[in-house]
All heavy atoms as an XYZ file, in Angstrom:
620
protein
N      42.606     66.311    151.590
C      43.155     66.342    152.936
C      44.057     67.565    153.041
O      44.788     67.890    152.146
C      43.951     65.077    153.194
C      44.535     65.034    154.574
S      45.681     63.687    154.802
C      44.732     62.304    154.282
N      43.993     68.206    154.143
C      44.787     69.406    154.340
C      45.861     69.160    155.390
O      45.923     68.107    156.021
C      43.882     70.548    154.776
O      43.354     70.270    156.052
N      46.677     70.177    155.584
C      47.688     70.104    156.626
C      47.034     69.893    157.985
O      47.566     69.186    158.835
C      48.518     71.396    156.661
C      49.260     71.675    155.377
C      48.882     72.717    154.540
C      50.362     70.914    155.016
C      49.576     72.989    153.375
C      51.055     71.171    153.849
C      50.660     72.213    153.028
O      51.342     72.468    151.884
N      45.873     70.529    158.193
C      45.173     70.415    159.476
C      44.794     68.970    159.776
O      44.912     68.515    160.905
C      43.911     71.284    159.493
C      44.237     72.765    159.459
O      45.344     73.141    159.907
O      43.392     73.535    158.981
N      44.342     68.259    158.772
C      43.948     66.863    158.981
C      45.155     66.019    159.388
O      45.058     65.187    160.287
C      43.298     66.303    157.728
C      42.696     64.936    157.938
C      41.837     64.529    156.780
C      41.174     63.210    157.063
N      40.311     62.778    155.966
N      46.282     66.252    158.741
C      47.507     65.528    159.098
C      47.913     65.876    160.526
O      48.272     65.005    161.308
C      48.657     65.850    158.109
C      49.969     65.267    158.600
C      48.329     65.317    156.725
N      47.842     67.159    160.863
C      48.243     67.607    162.197
C      47.349     67.031    163.286
O      47.795     66.832    164.422
C      48.226     69.134    162.262
N      46.086     66.718    162.970
C      45.150     66.182    163.958
C      45.398     64.712    164.263
O      44.976     64.219    165.304
C      43.709     66.357    163.470
C      43.248     67.794    163.494
C      41.868     67.970    162.882
O      41.243     67.004    162.446
N      41.399     69.198    162.834
N      46.072     64.009    163.372
C      46.358     62.592    163.590
C      47.546     62.496    164.533
O      48.667     62.810    164.175
C      46.670     61.871    162.257
C      47.034     60.417    162.519
C      45.494     61.975    161.314
N      47.301     62.088    165.757
C      48.362     62.038    166.765
C      49.203     60.768    166.633
O      50.409     60.793    166.748
C      47.767     62.113    168.178
C      46.971     63.367    168.432
C      47.833     64.610    168.313
C      47.018     65.855    168.581
N      47.624     67.065    168.070
N      48.542     59.657    166.430
C      49.254     58.406    166.208
C      48.763     57.821    164.894
O      47.669     58.120    164.443
C      48.994     57.391    167.341
O      47.592     57.137    167.417
C      49.488     57.917    168.673
N      49.565     57.032    164.287
C      49.144     56.407    163.044
C      49.604     57.139    161.800
O      49.083     56.896    160.726
N      50.583     58.027    161.940
C      51.173     58.667    160.769
C      52.396     57.884    160.329
O      53.193     57.437    161.153
C      51.620     60.097    161.094
C      50.606     61.210    161.027
C      51.288     62.545    161.303
C      49.894     61.261    159.700
N      52.534     57.727    159.046
C      53.723     57.116    158.471
C      54.382     58.197    157.635
O      53.793     58.691    156.675
C      53.356     55.892    157.611
C      52.650     54.854    158.476
C      54.595     55.322    156.944
C      51.940     53.783    157.696
N      55.579     58.583    158.022
C      56.254     59.706    157.396
C      57.387     59.217    156.518
O      58.216     58.418    156.954
C      56.791     60.679    158.471
C      55.646     61.162    159.352
C      57.531     61.850    157.830
C      56.096     61.900    160.600
N      57.422     59.675    155.280
C      58.497     59.321    154.357
C      58.039     58.352    153.284
O      57.128     57.556    153.483
N      58.688     58.434    152.154
C      58.270     57.660    150.984
C      58.499     56.159    151.149
O      57.605     55.359    150.857
C      59.001     58.173    149.731
O      58.717     59.580    149.595
C      58.527     57.455    148.485
N      59.673     55.761    151.614
C      59.950     54.324    151.759
C      58.979     53.662    152.726
O      58.432     52.594    152.449
C      61.391     54.102    152.234
C      62.431     54.393    151.193
C      63.815     54.151    151.748
C      64.882     54.542    150.755
N      66.236     54.387    151.309
N      58.753     54.308    153.867
C      57.848     53.747    154.864
C      56.410     53.750    154.355
O      55.652     52.820    154.621
C      57.943     54.545    156.179
C      59.271     54.404    156.884
C      60.338     55.371    156.368
O      60.152     56.071    155.389
N      61.467     55.401    157.049
N      56.040     54.787    153.619
C      54.692     54.863    153.056
C      54.461     53.737    152.064
O      53.430     53.061    152.115
C      54.459     56.236    152.390
O      54.514     57.259    153.401
C      53.114     56.295    151.693
N      55.404     53.528    151.169
C      55.271     52.452    150.172
C      55.153     51.085    150.851
O      54.317     50.264    150.470
C      56.452     52.470    149.203
C      56.472     53.609    148.180
C      57.826     53.675    147.486
C      55.348     53.439    147.174
N      55.986     50.851    151.845
C      55.961     49.573    152.566
C      54.605     49.359    153.245
O      54.007     48.288    153.133
C      57.082     49.541    153.605
C      57.168     48.257    154.371
C      58.326     48.299    155.363
C      58.363     47.056    156.219
N      59.416     47.131    157.233
N      54.111     50.385    153.919
C      52.826     50.273    154.610
C      51.678     50.089    153.622
O      50.727     49.346    153.892
C      52.588     51.505    155.473
N      51.747     50.750    152.478
C      50.706     50.589    151.460
C      50.665     49.148    150.964
O      49.591     48.560    150.819
C      50.954     51.548    150.289
C      50.704     53.007    150.636
S      51.294     54.149    149.370
C      50.128     53.835    148.049
N      51.828     48.574    150.707
C      51.899     47.186    150.223
C      51.385     46.205    151.271
O      50.867     45.145    150.936
C      53.333     46.842    149.829
C      53.792     47.574    148.586
C      55.255     47.324    148.292
C      55.722     48.154    147.113
N      57.165     48.039    146.884
N      51.518     46.568    152.553
C      51.054     45.708    153.640
C      49.596     45.938    154.000
O      49.093     45.335    154.943
C      51.925     45.915    154.882
C      53.325     45.375    154.704
O      53.556     44.470    153.906
N      54.271     45.934    155.422
N      48.926     46.833    153.291
C      47.513     47.088    153.536
C      47.227     47.862    154.805
O      46.143     47.740    155.373
N      48.168     48.689    155.252
C      48.014     49.409    156.509
C      47.549     50.853    156.341
O      47.356     51.553    157.332
C      49.364     49.428    157.252
C      49.918     48.066    157.570
C      51.348     48.120    158.097
O      51.866     49.226    158.325
O      51.933     47.040    158.279
N      47.359     51.315    155.105
C      47.121     52.735    154.842
C      45.690     52.983    154.389
O      45.154     52.252    153.566
C      48.111     53.235    153.760
C      47.833     54.671    153.369
C      49.537     53.070    154.243
N      45.096     54.066    154.936
C      43.757     54.446    154.475
C      43.765     55.711    153.635
O      42.852     55.955    152.858
C      42.788     54.583    155.633
C      43.051     55.727    156.577
C      41.948     55.781    157.639
N      42.362     56.561    158.777
C      42.028     57.836    158.963
N      41.284     58.442    158.085
N      42.454     58.476    160.026
N      44.814     56.544    153.775
C      44.937     57.771    152.993
C      46.392     58.148    152.829
O      47.210     57.857    153.697
C      44.245     58.940    153.707
C      42.827     59.173    153.280
C      42.237     60.380    153.984
O      41.669     60.178    155.059
O      42.355     61.490    153.441
N      46.707     58.808    151.716
C      48.068     59.248    151.439
C      48.041     60.737    151.094
O      47.121     61.207    150.438
C      48.672     58.456    150.253
C      50.043     58.970    149.882
C      48.746     56.991    150.566
N      49.074     61.454    151.539
C      49.244     62.866    151.195
C      50.599     63.032    150.524
O      51.606     62.526    151.017
C      49.198     63.768    152.451
C      49.289     65.225    152.045
C      47.949     63.517    153.249
N      50.609     63.740    149.401
C      51.834     63.953    148.633
C      52.071     65.452    148.480
O      51.147     66.205    148.171
C      51.721     63.296    147.238
C      51.537     61.789    147.377
C      52.945     63.624    146.388
C      51.277     61.071    146.074
N      53.317     65.869    148.672
C      53.689     67.274    148.498
C      54.015     67.534    147.028
O      54.810     66.807    146.422
C      54.884     67.619    149.379
N      53.409     68.568    146.460
C      53.613     68.892    145.048
C      55.026     69.375    144.732
O      55.486     69.228    143.599
C      52.619     69.962    144.593
C      51.238     69.383    144.328
O      51.140     68.173    144.016
O      50.255     70.134    144.422
N      55.711     69.940    145.718
C      57.053     70.453    145.442
C      58.155     69.410    145.659
O      59.337     69.724    145.566
C      57.339     71.721    146.247
C      57.359     71.489    147.752
O      56.862     70.445    148.211
O      57.850     72.380    148.472
N      57.770     68.184    145.893
C      58.741     67.094    146.039
C      59.120     66.560    144.654
O      58.408     66.777    143.670
C      58.153     65.975    146.890
N      60.224     65.858    144.583
C      60.714     65.283    143.335
C      59.689     64.312    142.754
O      59.245     63.378    143.425
C      62.040     64.558    143.615
C      62.727     64.046    142.358
O      62.107     64.053    141.278
O      63.887     63.640    142.465
N      59.344     64.521    141.497
C      58.326     63.705    140.839
C      58.714     62.231    140.780
O      57.857     61.357    140.895
C      58.051     64.241    139.437
C      56.900     63.602    138.676
C      55.589     63.775    139.436
C      56.789     64.196    137.286
N      60.006     61.934    140.629
C      60.442     60.535    140.601
C      60.104     59.822    141.903
O      59.806     58.635    141.904
C      61.948     60.447    140.362
C      62.353     60.594    138.924
C      63.840     60.340    138.753
O      64.643     60.908    139.484
N      64.200     59.507    137.807
N      60.155     60.554    142.988
C      59.857     59.970    144.298
C      58.351     59.809    144.482
O      57.875     58.746    144.853
C      60.451     60.852    145.419
C      61.980     60.846    145.341
C      59.974     60.399    146.792
C      62.644     61.864    146.228
N      57.623     60.861    144.215
C      56.184     60.853    144.512
C      55.370     60.029    143.523
O      54.300     59.544    143.856
C      55.631     62.280    144.565
O      55.825     62.912    143.291
C      56.307     63.087    145.649
N      55.885     59.856    142.316
C      55.135     59.104    141.308
C      54.910     57.654    141.735
O      53.852     57.080    141.477
C      55.871     59.150    139.967
C      55.051     58.619    138.817
C      55.733     58.825    137.477
O      56.421     59.842    137.304
O      55.566     57.951    136.621
N      55.886     57.059    142.404
C      55.741     55.680    142.878
C      54.584     55.565    143.864
O      53.797     54.619    143.802
C      57.035     55.209    143.551
C      58.214     55.097    142.634
C      59.469     54.766    143.409
C      60.692     54.806    142.524
N      61.931     54.594    143.274
N      54.492     56.534    144.753
C      53.434     56.514    145.760
C      52.074     56.736    145.107
O      51.119     56.008    145.380
C      53.691     57.580    146.856
C      52.519     57.649    147.829
C      54.977     57.263    147.595
N      51.980     57.722    144.224
C      50.686     58.003    143.600
C      50.223     56.845    142.712
O      49.046     56.512    142.676
C      50.719     59.314    142.813
O      51.667     59.280    141.794
N      51.165     56.202    142.029
C      50.806     55.058    141.177
C      50.296     53.884    142.019
O      49.280     53.270    141.701
C      52.014     54.629    140.348
C      51.654     53.662    139.242
C      52.809     53.292    138.323
N      53.742     54.384    138.064
C      55.048     54.336    138.378
N      55.566     53.271    138.967
N      55.840     55.338    138.104
N      51.001     53.587    143.121
C      50.579     52.486    143.981
C      49.243     52.795    144.662
O      48.391     51.917    144.787
C      51.653     52.179    145.026
C      51.397     50.970    145.917
C      51.235     49.691    145.094
C      52.517     50.803    146.933
N      49.058     54.037    145.056
C      47.783     54.430    145.670
C      46.633     54.216    144.687
O      45.567     53.709    145.061
C      47.829     55.885    146.117
N      46.861     54.575    143.430
C      45.824     54.370    142.411
C      45.549     52.880    142.214
O      44.396     52.457    142.158
C      46.262     55.014    141.094
C      45.225     54.927    140.014
C      45.688     55.621    138.752
C      44.637     55.486    137.667
N      45.078     56.086    136.401
N      46.606     52.086    142.130
C      46.459     50.640    141.928
C      45.716     49.978    143.086
O      44.960     49.024    142.881
C      47.828     49.971    141.761
C      48.504     50.349    140.449
O      47.831     50.900    139.551
O      49.722     50.089    140.330
N      45.938     50.475    144.311
C      45.332     49.875    145.500
C      44.047     50.588    145.935
O      43.484     50.263    146.974
C      46.332     49.888    146.660
C      47.619     49.087    146.450
C      48.567     49.274    147.624
C      47.310     47.610    146.240
N      43.606     51.567    145.146
C      42.397     52.354    145.448
C      42.472     53.036    146.814
O      41.506     53.056    147.573
C      41.143     51.471    145.359
O      41.015     50.945    144.062
N      43.632     53.596    147.113
C      43.831     54.354    148.349
C      43.659     55.829    148.007
O      44.295     56.324    147.077
C      45.237     54.104    148.937
C      45.399     52.639    149.319
C      45.487     55.011    150.140
C      46.816     52.251    149.706
N      42.797     56.546    148.735
C      42.635     57.975    148.466
C      43.968     58.708    148.604
O      44.722     58.473    149.541
C      41.648     58.445    149.538
C      40.961     57.206    149.999
C      41.942     56.084    149.822
N      44.236     59.578    147.646
C      45.500     60.297    147.598
C      45.211     61.781    147.383
O      44.545     62.147    146.429
C      46.331     59.739    146.446
S      47.939     60.488    146.274
N      45.700     62.603    148.291
C      45.517     64.040    148.131
C      46.870     64.719    148.059
O      47.900     64.134    148.407
C      44.675     64.607    149.264
O      45.276     64.332    150.496
N      46.860     65.958    147.583
C      48.098     66.687    147.385
C      48.071     67.999    148.159
O      47.013     68.601    148.320
C      48.310     66.943    145.901
C      48.359     65.640    145.101
C      48.718     65.879    143.667
N      50.149     65.899    143.426
C      50.905     64.832    143.260
N      50.374     63.639    143.338
N      52.191     64.939    143.016
N      49.245     68.392    148.628
C      49.431     69.684    149.273
C      50.578     70.388    148.553
O      51.328     69.757    147.815
C      49.718     69.546    150.784
C      48.502     68.987    151.515
C      50.929     68.678    151.043
N      50.733     71.681    148.774
C      51.707     72.425    147.988
C      53.140     72.388    148.516
O      54.069     72.567    147.749
C      51.255     73.877    147.813
C      51.111     74.603    149.140
O      51.033     73.945    150.185
O      51.081     75.847    149.122
N      53.342     72.116    149.806
C      54.676     72.266    150.368
C      55.107     71.082    151.228
O      54.421     70.713    152.185
C      54.714     73.540    151.220
O      55.875     73.604    151.991
N      56.274     70.507    150.906
C      56.787     69.413    151.730
C      57.272     69.925    153.086
O      57.200     69.223    154.075
C      57.864     68.617    151.005
C      59.085     69.376    150.591
C      60.021     68.475    149.789
C      61.241     69.250    149.351
N      62.133     68.436    148.536
N      57.741     71.176    153.131
C      58.154     71.769    154.409
C      56.948     71.900    155.344
O      57.012     71.503    156.508
C      58.801     73.131    154.177
C      59.268     73.805    155.451
C      59.989     75.102    155.149
C      60.534     75.857    156.316
N      60.275     75.422    157.637
N      55.845     72.427    154.840
C      54.637     72.574    155.665
C      54.042     71.217    156.023
O      53.486     71.046    157.109
C      53.591     73.422    154.939
C      53.959     74.904    154.938
C      52.914     75.769    154.296
N      51.628     75.638    154.958
C      50.468     75.951    154.387
N      50.431     76.414    153.154
N      49.334     75.794    155.044
N      54.178     70.238    155.125
C      53.696     68.887    155.425
C      54.499     68.285    156.566
O      53.943     67.670    157.480
C      53.766     68.005    154.177
C      53.185     66.600    154.295
C      51.725     66.633    154.729
C      53.313     65.857    152.976
N      55.808     68.482    156.554
C      56.657     68.020    157.652
C      56.292     68.686    158.961
O      56.202     68.035    160.005
N      56.036     69.997    158.917
C      55.620     70.725    160.120
C      54.296     70.189    160.662
O      54.122     70.056    161.871
C      55.494     72.218    159.815
C      56.821     72.906    159.585
C      56.676     74.324    159.063
O      55.527     74.782    158.823
O      57.714     74.987    158.885
N      53.366     69.869    159.762
C      52.074     69.314    160.192
C      52.252     67.963    160.874
O      51.465     67.584    161.740
C      51.131     69.187    158.995
N      53.308     67.242    160.491
C      53.611     65.947    161.104
C      54.366     66.097    162.422
O      54.588     65.125    163.127
C      54.456     65.094    160.157
S      53.616     64.629    158.651
N      54.809     67.308    162.713
C      55.546     67.539    163.940
C      57.036     67.280    163.830
O      57.704     67.034    164.829
N      57.564     67.323    162.595
C      59.000     67.125    162.416
C      59.629     68.419    161.891
O      58.942     69.281    161.342
C      59.315     65.932    161.484
C      58.712     66.134    160.089
C      58.814     64.635    162.105
C      59.086     65.061    159.085
N      60.949     68.538    162.053
C      61.654     69.774    161.697
C      62.113     69.831    160.249
O      62.693     70.822    159.834
C      62.868     69.961    162.613
C      62.472     70.193    164.044
O      61.373     70.743    164.286
O      63.248     69.830    164.939
N      61.878     68.788    159.495
C      62.277     68.745    158.089
C      61.056     68.485    157.217
O      60.014     68.048    157.708
C      63.346     67.647    157.830
C      64.626     67.970    158.559
C      62.829     66.275    158.231
N      61.197     68.737    155.937
C      60.093     68.478    155.018
C      59.954     66.997    154.741
O      60.872     66.215    154.949
N      58.791     66.624    154.231
C      58.568     65.241    153.824
C      57.753     65.232    152.534
O      56.831     66.023    152.366
C      57.875     64.424    154.930
O      57.741     63.063    154.478
C      56.501     64.962    155.285
N      58.124     64.346    151.622
C      57.451     64.265    150.331
C      56.091     63.586    150.451
O      55.135     63.975    149.784
C      58.321     63.525    149.325
N      56.032     62.560    151.305
C      54.779     61.801    151.435
C      54.495     61.452    152.895
O      55.417     61.280    153.694
C      54.824     60.478    150.624
O      55.882     59.670    151.111
C      55.016     60.738    149.158
N      53.206     61.358    153.185
C      52.733     60.952    154.496
C      51.549     60.015    154.280
O      50.732     60.245    153.389
C      52.279     62.164    155.341
C      51.626     61.718    156.635
C      53.436     63.084    155.630
N      51.468     58.985    155.081
C      50.322     58.081    155.028
C      49.643     58.051    156.390
O      50.306     58.195    157.418
C      50.767     56.681    154.640
N      48.335     57.880    156.353
C      47.571     57.724    157.588
C      47.143     56.262    157.669
O      46.545     55.730    156.740
C      46.349     58.648    157.608
C      46.801     60.113    157.570
C      45.500     58.386    158.838
C      45.681     61.113    157.506
N      47.500     55.645    158.789
C      47.176     54.226    158.976
C      45.677     54.012    159.121
O      44.944     54.898    159.527
C      47.873     53.671    160.213
C      49.343     53.438    160.050
C      49.888     52.763    161.291
C      51.334     52.395    161.124
N      51.836     51.678    162.308
N      45.262     52.784    158.835
C      43.853     52.392    158.965
C      43.397     52.502    160.402
O      44.099     52.319    161.320
C      43.682     50.944    158.510
C      44.172     50.729    157.130
C      43.070     50.349    156.160
O      41.907     50.415    156.461
N      43.456     49.962    154.971
């Protein structure tokens, strides 16, 4: 998944690690995007849960660009796309 794919999703984005983890546990997520430059302690929880739940997980290089693709002014470590 690229920044473009995230930017094309108008509704159904879950931005941030806590919200992503919660939505994943509730079965609301179909895909997850993780920024490689984010803190590994934060992103490891998301990637581990995605693997356990068989949710496709892709990586991008910049949390700042990921935040911009989501339409926010700050970076984000993780983004989920709802089912």
